[in-house]
N, C-alpha and C positions, 0 to 999 in steps of 0.2 A: 468459665470453664471452656477450654478449647480442645480440639482434637489434633493430635500429632500423628503422622504416619510413621510407623516403625521402619527402620532402614533395612534394606536388602541389597546385597551386592550383585554386580555383574562382572563378566570376564574382563571388561576394560578397566576395572578398578573404580568405576563410578558407583555412586550409592544412590539408590532410588527409594522413595518413600512409598510403602505399599499398604500397610495394615493400620487402621485407626487405633490410637491409644488415647486415653484420657490424660489431660494435664491441666494444671491450674495456673493461669496467667502466662503471659508471653515469655517471661524469664525461665519458668519451669520447662516449657517446651523447648526453648533454645538449649538449655543445659542437657536435656535428654538427647536431643539431636546431636549436639557436639560430642557427647560421650560415645554414642553409638558409632558415629563416623570415625572417631579415633580408633575404636576397637576394630572396625572393619579394615581401616587402612593399614593397621599392623599385620593383618592376616596376609595380605598380598605384598610380597617383597617388591613387586614392580610398580605398585601404586604411586602415582605422582612423579615417576621418573620420566625424563625426556630421553627416549631411546632413539638412537640414530642408526644403529646397525640392524640389518634385516634379521640376523640370528636372534638378537636380544628381543626384538619386536615379536618374533614368532614364539619365543619362550613366554613372553608376557601374555600373549593372546591365549596360551594354553594353561597358564598358571592356575587359574581358578578351577577349571575342569579337572586338572590333575590333583589338586588339593581336595576337591570334593568327591573324587572317586568316579566321576562320570567318564573319565578318560584316563588311559595310561599311555605315556609317551616314552619312546626310546630315542635317544639322541646319539647319532654317530658323529664323531669329531676326528679329523686327521689334522695334525699340526705339529709344531716343534715345541718341546718342553723347555724348561728354563736352562737346561744344559745344551740346548740346540739339537737334541735328538728327535727324529721324527717318531711320533707315537700316534696310535689310533685306538679307538675303542667305542663301545656301546654303553651308554649310561641310562639307567632307569630313572627318568626325570621325577616321577612320582615319589620314588624312594628317596632320592636326593633332596627333594623339597621337604620331606619329613625329617631328614637327618642333618641337614645343613642350612645355614642362614644364607639365603640367596640375595640379600640386599647388596653385599659387596660385588656380586656379578652384575646386577642390574645398574649399579651406580658406576661401574667401570673401574673399580678398585682392584678387582681380581678377575682372572679369566677362568671360565669353566673348562676343565681338562679331564680326560678319562684317567682313571687310576687302576691299580691292581685289584682293588676291591669291587670294581664295577662289573657289569654283566660280562664284558669281554675287554681285554686290554692287550695291546701288542706294541713293543718297542722295537722299531725296525733296525736300530743299531745293535742293541744287546741281544736281540731275538728273544726277549722275555715275553712269554705269553701266559695269560691267565683267563679263566672263565669262572664265573660265580653266579649261581641263581640268586634271585632277590625275592623279597616278599611278593612281588607281582609277576615275575617271569621265571620260567625254568629255561635254562640254556640247553639247546639240543645242537651239539656240535658234530655228531657222528652220522648225520642223515645224508643220504646220497644227493639230496637237493642242496646241500650246503648248510650254512649256519641258520638256525631257526630259533625263535623264542616262543614258548608256549605260555599264554596268559593263564595264571593259576586260578583266576576267578571264573572265567567262562570256558577255559580249556581250548580256546581257539589259537591257531598258529599265526605268528607274525613272521613273514618271510622278508629278509633284508637283501636278497639278491636283486640288484637293480634291473636284471633282465626278466624277472618274474613279477607277477602280481604280489602285492604286499599281504594279501590274505583277507578273509571275511571280516567285515566291520573295521578294516584298517586302511590307512592311507599313507603315502610317502610324499614328503615335501623336500625337494632339493633347494638349498638356500645359497645365494651369493652373499658372502660375508667378508668384510674387511678384517675380521678377527681371526679367521681360520682358513686353512688351505681348502678344506672340504667339510661341509656340514649338511647333515640330513636329519630330518625329524620324522619318525614313524609314529603315527597316532593310532591307538586302538580304542574305539568307542565301546564302552561297557553298556550292554543292554540290561535293564532291570526287568526281572521276571515278575 
C-alpha cells in the first residue's frame, strides 16, 4: 500500500500533489493521478498552451482566479472587427469564462472581441452603443466621474478612467499586444468575509 497525494491546481495550470490518499500498488496510484490531472487540465482553457502574446498570457495568469471567484476581471479591447470597423468595449472576463469556451482564444483560432451583450460596446463607424449589467457588475454610465462598474458581490466601484485610480481592491494593467490596438485588464480582488 502506498500514499498518493491528491492533485490541486495553481494559476499557471500546473498541478501539485498536496493531500495524502491511500492506493494499492503503483498502477493504482498512477491511474488516479492521471485521471485527476486530466480533469484539472480540462478546467483551465489555457493549460498546456504556448502563449506568445502578452494579452493572452495576462488572461491565462488570471483564468483560475476568475473561475474560482477570487477575482473578477474586466477586459477593455479596442480593435477592428471582421468588417474592418473600429469597435471597443468592456468584457466581464469571469462571466465570459462561464458562458464560452476559451480554448479557441488561447489556441489562436479565434480572437476575443467585445460584442453587444458585453458590459459596454461601441462601434465607431455605425455609432451603435450598448451597455448591459452582468452577473458580476452593474454598469453605471450616468455618473459625473464617467463610466463605472459596481461589483455586485462586494459593492465596490471599479473606475475605468485612465486618469483616475481604479478603485479599492482593484488594479489596472495596460498591455502591449500584437492582437489588438488597445488592451487593458482591470482586476478586482474579492475579499472573503
